[in-house]
KOLVEX-304803 format. One record per residue (C-alpha): residue in three letters; y, x negated, z. Coordinates in pm, whole numbers, padded with zeros to 5 digits, always signed. Layout:
N
AlaYXZ;...
END
This chain:
544
Met-00004-00031+00009;Gly+00261-00312+00060;Tyr+00211-00442-00287;Phe+00270-00075-00433;Ala+00610-00090-00200;Asp+00698-00418-00324;Ala+00690-00324-00686;Lys+00853+00040-00619;Arg+01144-00165-00450;Leu+01137-00431-00741;Arg+01162-00075-01018;Glu+01399+00025-00849;Thr+01639-00305-00801;Arg+01588-00344-01143;Lys+01726+00008-01236;Ser+02013-00071-01003;Leu+02101-00351-01212;Glu+02064-00248-01524;Leu+02273+00018-01457;Ala+02529-00190-01328;Gln+02540-00376-01586;Ala+02583-00114-01819;Glu+02853+00044-01603;Asn+02993-00287-01649;Gln+02983-00293-02063;Leu+03105+00009-02086;Ala+03407-00043-01907;Arg+03488-00372-02097;Thr+03440-00209-02361;Arg+03673+00125-02265;Ala+03938-00181-02137;Lys+03904-00305-02512;Thr+03933+00049-02698;Ala+04234+00079-02490;Ala+04420-00228-02531;Tyr+04326-00174-02930;Asn+04498+00174-02908;Val+04817+00066-02714;Gln+04809-00223-02955;Arg+04713+00003-03259;Glu+05048+00235-03124;Ala+05275-00029-03170;Met+05244-00226-03471;Glu+05230+00170-03598;Arg+05573+00221-03391;Phe+05656-00053-03577;Ser+05550-00041-03941;Asn+05569+00329-04015;Ser+05904+00499-04172;Gly+05931+00783-04365;Tyr+05634+01026-04431;Ser+05409+00801-04266;His+05564+01056-03920;Gly+05500+01334-04145;Gly+05299+01463-04456;Ala+05165+01068-04488;Ser+05060+01039-04174;Arg+04704+00922-04023;Thr+04704+00910-03646;Ala+04879+01264-03594;Thr+04603+01517-03449;Trp+04575+01756-03712;Ala+04558+01481-04036;Glu+04223+01223-03883;Arg+03989+01487-04080;Tyr+04259+01595-04337;His+04064+01451-04631;Ser+04335+01490-04968;Asp+04127+01238-05194;Ser+04329+01295-05542;Leu+04214+01091-05829;Ser+04276+01080-06214;Pro+04277+01437-06389;Lys+03957+01360-06533;Ser+03777+01377-06171;Asp+04047+01644-06053;Ile+04002+01853-06313;Glu+03739+01836-06563;Glu+03451+01749-06343;Asn+03506+02093-06166;Arg+03640+02266-06451;Lys+03302+02436-06568;Leu+03317+02565-06207;Leu+03592+02733-06202;Arg+03567+02869-06506;Glu+03237+03083-06415;Arg+03425+03169-06061;Thr+03691+03276-06210;Arg+03532+03503-06470;Asp+03356+03632-06154;Leu+03667+03698-06003;Thr+03800+03897-06304;Met+03488+04120-06330;Asn+03443+04188-05947;Ala+03732+04156-05753;Pro+03982+04430-05799;Ile+04304+04166-05665;Ala+04188+03938-05901;Ala+04138+04151-06207;Ala+04496+04316-06092;Ala+04634+03982-06147;Val+04476+03894-06514;Asn+04569+04266-06639;Ser+04862+04268-06517;Thr+05019+03878-06669;Arg+04844+04052-06972;Thr+04979+04365-07049;Ser+05350+04212-06950;Val+05308+03934-07177;Val+05102+04032-07488;Gly+05079+04440-07394;Thr+04981+04579-07755;Gly+05028+04254-07963;Leu+05330+03989-08003;Lys+05531+04065-08338;Pro+05773+03856-08512;Lys+06057+03936-08639;Pro+06235+03668-08875;Lys+06487+03485-08821;Ile+06564+03277-09140;Asp+06870+03047-09117;Tyr+07015+03129-09423;Glu+07367+02933-09363;Phe+07160+02623-09362;Leu+06956+02762-09704;Gly+07329+02868-09868;Met+07191+03277-09861;Ser+07391+03485-09826;Ala+07365+03724-09547;Asp+07234+04006-09755;Glu+07004+03812-09950;Ala+06833+03706-09645;Leu+06781+04033-09452;Arg+06575+04204-09775;Leu+06374+03828-09747;Gln+06282+03906-09436;Asn+06222+04284-09445;Leu+05968+04139-09749;Ile+05841+03877-09525;Lys+05760+04180-09258;Lys+05584+04426-09540;Glu+05397+04071-09633;Phe+05282+04017-09269;Ala+05179+04328-09181;Ile+04937+04372-09505;Trp+04737+04057-09324;Ala+04843+04167-08970;Asn+04780+04500-08929;Ser+04384+04474-09112;Thr+04102+04311-08925;Leu+04022+04111-09276;Cys+04218+03860-09051;Asp+03938+03779-08832;Val+03640+03607-08944;Cys+03411+03883-08791;Asp+03615+04177-08934;Leu+03648+04326-08590;Asn+04023+04314-08451;Asn+04315+04271-08611;Phe+04567+03947-08527;Tyr+04761+04166-08232;Glu+04403+04247-08092;Leu+04322+03866-08096;Gln+04616+03784-07896;Gln+04494+04000-07667;Ile+04164+03854-07661;Ala+04273+03472-07672;Phe+04531+03530-07389;Asn+04242+03698-07209;Asp+04005+03405-07252;Trp+04324+03191-07165;Leu+04357+03358-06798;Arg+03992+03334-06711;Asn+03909+03000-06887;Gly+04219+02800-06856;Glu+04236+02743-07240;Glu+04141+02948-07581;Phe+04053+02756-07919;Val+04112+02946-08245;Gln+03974+02798-08582;Leu+04170+02827-08895;Thr+03947+02889-09138;Tyr+04030+03077-09551;Gly+03790+03321-09671;Glu+03775+03491-10028;Lys+04065+03720-10146;Thr+04007+04117-10265;Asp+04193+04408-10356;Phe+04258+04506-10072;Met+04354+04175-09865;Pro+04554+03943-10129;Tyr+04577+03655-09822;Glu+04259+03392-09819;Leu+04363+03295-09407;Arg+04069+03384-09153;Leu+04106+03384-08736;Arg+03769+03211-08577;Leu+03797+03250-08187;Val+03622+03012-08051;Ser+03524+03022-07637;Ala+03558+02739-07415;Asp+03249+02719-07336;Arg+03144+02572-07654;Ile+03366+02285-07677;Ser+03143+02044-07528;Thr+03018+01709-07561;Pro+02703+01682-07818;Asn+02355+01671-07613;Ser+02578+01790-07327;Leu+02292+01983-07101;Asn+02436+02345-07054;Gly+02790+02239-07135;Glu+02803+02051-06809;Tyr+03062+01753-06824;Asp+02866+01465-06621;Gly+03162+01235-06627;Tyr+02991+00993-06848;Asp+03228+00941-07233;Pro+03068+00839-07499;Lys+03205+00595-07779;Ile+03113+00725-08099;Thr+03121+00452-08401;Asn+03448+00505-08550;Gly+03573+00368-08212;Asn+03692+00711-08035;Thr+03589+00880-07723;Ile+03451+01170-07652;Met+03580+01343-07348;Asn+03400+01660-07271;Gly+03394+01787-07610;Val+03745+01632-07769;Glu+03753+01339-07897;Ile+04011+01130-07812;Asp+04144+00788-08007;Ser+04244+00435-07826;Asn+04582+00577-07816;Gly+04524+00891-07649;Lys+04548+01072-07926;Val+04403+01372-07955;Val+04160+01387-08288;Ala+03891+01650-08293;Tyr+03690+01894-08179;Trp+03294+01969-08141;Ile+03196+02238-08100;Ser+02831+02350-07969;Ser+02627+02617-08210;Thr+02525+02844-07952;Phe+02665+02971-07609;Pro+02568+02665-07347;Gly+02276+02803-07105;Glu+02160+03122-07274;Tyr+01829+03040-07410;Glu+01840+03003-07824;Ser+01522+02965-07986;Lys+01701+02728-08283;Thr+01849+02409-08206;Thr+02168+02375-08063;Lys+02387+02145-08292;Trp+02775+02077-08309;Ala+02985+02070-08519;Arg+03333+01806-08522;Val+03628+01975-08634;Leu+03936+01769-08694;Lys+04239+01869-08532;Arg+04478+01897-08817;Gly+04375+01768-09219;Lys+04438+01448-09341;Arg+04608+01581-09644;Thr+04866+01814-09531;Gly+04870+01781-09131;Asn+04836+02146-09104;Pro+04619+02263-08814;Asn+04244+02310-08849;Ile+04176+02458-08455;Leu+04438+02524-08207;His+04410+02469-07847;Ile+04573+02753-07667;Phe+04644+02591-07309;Asn+04880+02461-07092;Ala+04850+02115-06885;Glu+04935+02056-06574;Arg+04916+01684-06494;Ala+04973+01402-06759;Glu+04651+01315-06952;Gln+04514+01639-06921;Tyr+04287+01729-07180;Arg+04142+02093-07092;Gly+04266+02361-06922;Val+04268+02516-06574;Pro+04189+02885-06506;Phe+04443+03106-06449;Leu+04292+03217-06063;Ala+04196+02858-06002;Pro+04403+02762-05696;Val+04371+03126-05511;Ile+03976+03151-05568;Thr+03923+03038-05237;Ala+04168+03300-05090;Ile+04007+03618-05302;Lys+03662+03505-05225;Gln+03768+03575-04861;Leu+04004+03855-04919;Thr+03687+04038-05174;Arg+03406+03959-04871;Tyr+03649+04090-04567;Thr+03733+04410-04764;Glu+03318+04470-04868;Ala+03266+04404-04491;Glu+03508+04679-04387;Ile+03429+04938-04657;Met+03002+04888-04590;Ala+03086+04870-04172;Ala+03316+05247-04235;Val+03004+05377-04476;Ile+02698+05283-04199;Asn+02968+05444-03875;Ser+02974+05749-04088;Met+02605+05819-04123;Phe+02598+05835-03700;Ala+02825+06155-03654;Leu+02624+06236-03350;Phe+02383+06140-03076;Ile+02118+06333-02862;Lys+02089+06186-02484;Thr+01753+06233-02325;Glu+01633+06065-01973;Ser+01347+05951-02182;Gly+01572+05776-02495;Asn+01315+06045-02742;Asp+01151+06275-02740;Val+00819+06081-02914;Glu+00733+05786-02688;Asp+00528+05622-02888;Phe+00447+05649-03290;Gly+00254+05369-03317;Gly-00149+05409-03429;Val-00110+05776-03486;Asp-00335+05871-03805;Asp-00189+06100-04080;Glu-00357+06399-03976;Asp-00163+06373-03595;Trp+00155+06308-03744;Ala+00210+06682-03746;Gln+00187+06723-03390;Val+00435+06429-03269;Gln+00724+06607-03531;Pro+00898+06804-03368;Asp+00890+07146-03445;Lys+01195+07314-03693;Asp+01304+07513-03348;Asp+01396+07210-03200;Glu+01588+07048-03468;Ile+01958+06969-03422;Lys+02156+07112-03742;Leu+02563+07044-03816;Gly+02780+07287-04013;Asn+03063+07541-04029;Gly+02959+07739-03752;Thr+02638+07622-03613;Ile+02550+07677-03260;Asn+02262+07441-03120;Phe+02113+07446-02794;Leu+01970+07128-02632;Lys+01650+07138-02382;Glu+01671+06979-02074;Asn+01814+06657-01989;Glu+01993+06649-02327;Ser+02323+06628-02396;Val+02551+06547-02712;Glu+02766+06197-02820;Ala+02974+06166-03030;Val+03094+05860-03236;Glu+03382+05740-03321;Ser+03438+05493-03611;Lys+03675+05266-03572;His+03694+05102-03893;Pro+03886+05025-04189;Ser+04017+04827-03944;Gln+04434+04936-03836;Asn+04545+04596-03954;Tyr+04308+04633-04297;Asp+04597+04709-04488;Thr+04840+04451-04311;Phe+04611+04178-04383;Val+04508+04268-04709;Asn+04895+04319-04791;Ala+05001+03940-04626;Phe+04687+03825-04810;Ala+04847+04001-05176;Thr+05202+03798-05093;Leu+04993+03479-05023;Ile+04809+03510-05329;Gly+05091+03618-05534;Ala+05314+03357-05475;Ala+05060+03147-05592;Leu+05049+03325-05938;Glu+05409+03396-05948;Ile+05334+03771-05911;Ser+05546+03970-05713;Pro+05329+04205-05450;Glu+05518+04482-05569;Val+05346+04404-05902;Leu+05030+04262-05821;Leu+04910+04579-05619;Lys+05154+04844-05844;Lys+05344+04948-05537;Phe+05668+04966-05496;Asn+05791+05131-05178;Ser+06087+04933-05103;Ser+06487+04996-05222;Phe+06549+04949-05535;Ser+06735+04649-05487;Ala+06391+04529-05408;Ser+06185+04646-05614;Lys+06387+04517-05893;Gly+06388+04195-05764;Ala+06027+04146-05739;Leu+06041+04258-06108;Asn+06280+04067-06216;Glu+06084+03747-06016;Thr+05755+03812-06190;Trp+05945+03876-06543;Lys+06022+03512-06495;Ser+05683+03372-06523;Phe+05578+03646-06784;Ser+05809+03516-06993;Met+05725+03185-06931;Arg+05352+03240-07028;Arg+05483+03427-07309;Lys+05667+03140-07442;Trp+05389+02903-07389;Phe+05128+03155-07593;Val+05372+03154-07908;Asp+05383+02841-07930;Asp+05041+02763-07892;Phe+04917+03072-08091;Cys+05175+03290-08221;Gln+05372+03101-08425;Gln+05145+02825-08518;Val+04948+03101-08715;Tyr+05279+03290-08883;Glu+05374+02957-09025;Met+05028+02862-09194;Trp+05005+03198-09323;Leu+05397+03179-09503;Ala+05293+02903-09647;Glu+04935+03088-09837;Ala+05228+03405-09890;Val+05435+03096-10074;Ser+05214+02929-10264;Gln+05062+03257-10371;Gly+05431+03315-10506;Arg+05411+03640-10318;Ile+05760+03524-10131;Asn+05982+03280-10308;Met+06140+03029-10054;Pro+06275+02727-10294;Gly+06211+02406-10133;Phe+05991+02506-09908;Phe+05699+02229-09946;Ala+05973+02038-10048;Asp+06143+01925-09718;Pro+05995+02018-09350;Leu+06410+02063-09266;Ile+06374+02384-09490;Arg+06015+02471-09421;Lys+06159+02514-08995;Ala+06494+02735-09163;Tyr+06215+02966-09346;Thr+05957+03046-09079;Asn+06174+03041-08773;Ala+06122+03376-08616;Thr+06105+03546-08230;Trp+05836+03761-08104;Thr+05892+04073-07946;Gly+05621+04234-07690;Pro+05638+04488-07384;Ala+06016+04524-07220;Gln+06043+04436-06848;Gly+06074+04818-06773;Val+06336+05040-06598;Leu+06331+05129-06254;Asn+06695+05315-06260;Pro+06718+05373-06651;Val+07146+05521-06606;Gln+07231+05235-06382;Glu+07017+04971-06644;Val+07170+05108-06933;Asn+07533+05139-06884;Ala+07491+04798-06754;Ala+07366+04677-07117;Val+07640+04804-07237;Thr+07895+04647-07066;Arg+07722+04321-07177;Ile+07746+04361-07518;Gln+08062+04538-07512;Asn+08180+04211-07297;Gly+07948+03958-07557;Leu+07779+03860-07283;Ser+07441+03999-07476;Thr+07344+04144-07845;His+07241+04469-07925;Glu+06886+04287-08023;Asp+06895+04188-07739;Glu+06918+04436-07533;Cys+06643+04656-07732;Ala+06414+04381-07639;Ala+06464+04407-07308;Ile+06509+04762-07245;Asn+06207+04911-07404;Gly+06112+04661-07626;Thr+06215+04807-07984;Asp+06389+04610-08306;Phe+06743+04720-08323;Glu+06771+04738-08703;Asp+06469+04930-08730;Asn+06643+05203-08472;Val+06986+05171-08698;Arg+06753+05216-08980;Ala+06624+05525-08824;Leu+06950+05651-08681;Glu+07088+05591-09071;Met+06799+05872-09163;Glu+06828+06105-08846;Asn+07197+06121-08866;Glu+07207+06173-09267;Arg+06913+06447-09192;Leu+07150+06609-08874;Ala+07431+06603-09157;Gln+07256+06806-09371;Ala+07130+07068-09175;Asn+07474+07052-08998;Lys+07628+07156-09295;Ala+07371+07414-09386;Phe+07420+07606-09101;Ile+07795+07580-09115;Gln+07731+07730-09465;Glu+07488+08007-09370;Glu+07751+08115-09154;Ser+08032+08131-09394;Asp+07838+08329-09592;Glu+07726+08571-09311;Glu+08115+08608-09267;Asn+08174+08681-09596;
END
C-alpha cells in the first residue's frame, strides 16, 4: 500500500507541476499578446489617416469580418454572370416585386414601341424646309412598310416594335441582348431585304465550353485573338467577333453543338453584323449585368417573408375552433384498429360539431369551445414591405410609388416620385435607342437609298452627309400627368416663353407627334367648317 500511495502522490505532484507550467506559459503568452496589441495600436495611431479611420479601417469591430475582396471585371462579373442571370429570370417569373420592377421599366421605356421621327439637317444639306419636310414624310412611310411587317423578323413572328419589347425585356433579365443583322429575299409585298434575328445572351459562349459555363479560361485562337466568354478580343482589347452556339446551353439536343463566328463589323463596309445591347458598369467589361443583380438578395428575402406570412395565415384560417375535453380526445387510442372495427370508434353524426349560420350545437359533458385567434399577416407586414420596396426601388432608381403602383401621397410628392423615376427611364431609353433602334434605322435607310426608293445625294460619299440624313429622334410612352389642367397650362407657359416647343410638349404629355396632330387638326377643322357652313345654310333656307 505504501508503494501505491507514493506513486499516487508522485503523479499528483507531477500534474501540479505541469499545470503550473501551463499556467505560466499562458500568462507569458497573454503578456506578449497584450504588449503586441499595445504596440500595434500605437503604430496604427501613428500611421492611420483619412479613410483608415472609417471605411478603410481594418481594426474596428465591424471591419474585422468584413471581407470585401474585389478584382477585375472578369473575376467580379464574368465568373458570376450566369448565376446572376438565372436567378434574375427566376425572380421575374416568381417574385411579384421583381416582376413589377422589370415590367414598369419596360412599359415606361419602350411601351408599344419607340418610333423614329426623321430630323434631317436640311440647312447643312442645302435643302429648303419644305423639301426636308417632304423627304421626312417619305422616310416615315417607307420605314412603316418594313417596321410594321413581321417580315422584318427572321422568324416572321414579330414586327420591329414588338422586337423592341422582346430585346428590352431580355436586356433587363439577362443584362444584355444580341441582334444579328441578316438579309433575306425581296418579295412583291416586302421590297426590303434587311432581317433581324434576336440571339439570347446564353448562346454567346466560348466554343467547347460545358453548358455555356465560364470557367475563367480564355483560349487564344490561331489569329492571335482571345475568346473571353464568347467575345473575341484582339491584343488591344477591341471586340472583333462573337461566338454563337447552335443550341441553348444546358438543354438536351440530339444534334452536336457547334459555334458560329460572327464578325462584329463587315470588313469592307464597316457596317455592324451583330449588335450588342448592354450598358457597361466598369472599364474593360465585355458582358452585361442583369438589371436586378444588386437587389437579388433583398427581393428573395422579401419573397420568402411574404410566402411565410401567407402560409401562416392559411394555416391559421384552417383552425377556426377547438373542442376541449378532459381526456383531450374522444377516441384515446386509434392504434391497431382493424377496418371492420373502424366504424365503431368513429363518432356518431349526433356527436359532430357543425359550423354555419344559425347552427346550434350541444356539447357533451366536460367539453368546451375555444376559438383560435389568427395573428397573420403580422401587423408590421405592410410597413416592412413598404420599407423593402423603398430600398429596392432606390437601388433600381424607381420610386416606391411607381414600383408598387400606389400613389397615396400629396400631388407634389407623387409628382416628384414620377419625375425622379422618369430620369432613369429616359436614360435607359437613350441607351436602348443608341445600341439598337438608331443603328437598325441607319442600316434600313442605307438599303432604301441603295435601292433607289429614297433619293439622298451624297449619302454614301461622305459620313458627315450620311449623318445629316440619318439624324432622328425616337418617341415612346409619355411620362403621364397627375393633374392634366395644371400641367397643360404649365406646358403652354413654357411654349409661350420659349422654354420648350410644341413638339417636345406633345411628346412629353401624351407621346404624340406635333406634325401629325397639326395635320389631323387641319382636316378636322376643315370638316367642322364645312359642317357649320352647311348648318347655317340649312337654317337660312328654313327662315326663307
